[in-house]
N, C-alpha and C positions, 0 to 999 in steps of 0.2 A: 752570451756572446758567441761561444763556440757553436751553438746550434744555428745561429744566424750565418756564421761563416760556412758551416757545413751545408746549409741550405743554398747559399749563394753558389758554392762549388758545384753542387748537384744540378742546379738550374743551368749553369754555364755548360757543364758536361752534357746535359740533355740537349742543349742548343747545338753544341759541337757535333754530337752524334746525329742529330736531325740534319745538320748541314752536310755531313759526309754521306748520309743515306740519300739525301736529296741529290747530291752530286753524282752518286752512282745511278740513280733512277732517271735524272734529267741532265745528262752530260752537257747539253747545249747551254745550260744555265748553272753550271757547276760553281760551287763555292770553294771546294778543295779538289785539286790544287788551285791556288789562286792565280788570276791572270797576270798579276804583277805586284811588285813590292808596295806601290802606292795605292793599291785597290782596297776597297772596303772589305773584300773577302780576306785579303792578307791580314789586315788589321783585326778583323773579327776573330779569325782563327788563332793568330799568334797572341793577340791581346787576351783572349779567353784562356789560352794555354798558359800564359805567364800568370794570370790571376789565379787559376787553379793550382799552379805550382806553388805560389806563395801561400795560399790557403792550406795546401797539403802540408807544407813545412810547419805552419802554426798548429795544425791538428796533430801532427807528429809530436811536437813539443808539449802540447797541452795534455795529450792522452797517452804518452809514452808508457808502455807496459801495463795497460789498464784492462786488458781483455783476458782471454782464456789461456794463452800460452805463457804461463809464468816461469817455466823452466828456462835456465840459461842455455839449454840445448837449442833454443830458437836462434841463438847467435851462431852456433855451429852450422846450422842449416842456412840461415838467412844471409850471413856475410859472404860465403862463396857465391851464392846466387846473385847477390847485389853486385859484387865485384865483377863476376863474369859477364853479367848483363851490361854493366856500364862499359866494360872493355869492348864488347861486341858492338854496342851502339856507337861508341866513339870511333871505333875503327871504320864503321860505315860512314860517319860524318867526314872523317879525314879523307877517305878514298873518294867519296862522291863530291865533297866540297860543300861549303855552307849554302850556296845558292840552291843547288839541287836538294839539299836537306830541308830547305824551307819551302819546297814545292814549286820552285821556279826553274825554268829550263836553263840548263847550263852544260849540256852534253850527256850523252849516254855512257854509263859507267858499268861494264859487266865484270870488272876485275875485283881483286881483294876479297872481302867477305861476300861480295855479290856473286862470286862463283858458286857459293853453297846455298844461298838464300836470296830471293829477290828483295827481301826486306830486312836486312840485318839490323837496321836501326830500330825497327818495330819489334823484332824478336828480342834484341838486346834490352830495349826499354821495358818490354813485357816481363822478362826474367828479372831485371833490376827492380821493378815495382813489386813483384812477388817477394823477392828477397827483402826489400825494405819493409814491406808489410809484415813479414814474419819477424824481422828484427824489432820493429816498433811495437807490435802487438797492440794495435789500437783499432777498434772496430770501425770508427768513422773513417780512418785512413784506408782500411781495407775496402770499404764501400766506394770511396772516391777512386781509389786505384783500380778497382774492378771495372768501373765505368771508363776509365782511361784505357784499360786493357781492351775493353769492348771496342773503343774507337780504333785502336791499333789493329784489331781483327777485321774491321769493316773498311778502313781507309783504302786498302789495296783495291777494293772493288770500284772505288772512284778513280784511283790513280792509274790503274792498268789501261783503261781505254784512252786516257790522256797520253800516257807514255807511248801507246801504239800510234796515236795521231802524230805525236812529235817525232818519233824515231823510226816508224814504219817497220820494214822487213828485219833490220837488225834486232829490234826489240821482239818481234814475233818469234824469231829463231831462238833468242835468249829465253823466252818464256817456255819454249819446248824443252830446253835443256835444264833449266833451274826451277826448282819448286818455289811456290809462293813464300812459304815460311821455313820448313825444314826439309 
């Protein structure tokens, strides 16, 4: 059963990665960011994200502490990473708002954590996933989380041209001042 769940998660993640790569390569037919909440692109992206999140929770529970990092030291390393990552990611959601966080246009937001990184939600989620993977010590969770992290690294390549289309010169100036990740 767990191998089937893992396989489903990997297939969904490959599809999501392909969609964001497609979006960066063919912006006129982008999937991410989606054109609207009722679009198939929105349902595909967020449905896939929710499915992978649920499967990841199951993999975490099924394979807890089953890999190579048996030492409790993993908690000392993983917990601060997970907490800091969640805090940064949530601060990005709070400042940008839910609609912007879902890839829907709701105003340009250069303040809060966006003063230091153009992608605080991605950076925060990336750090949180590494921390959670260290804590859980489960190989299958590491694999799915690394695929999610890869999505977070590629997504700005699809988002930035869209943001420039939506917000023009203010966004271009912002890009000159603030780095993509750190």
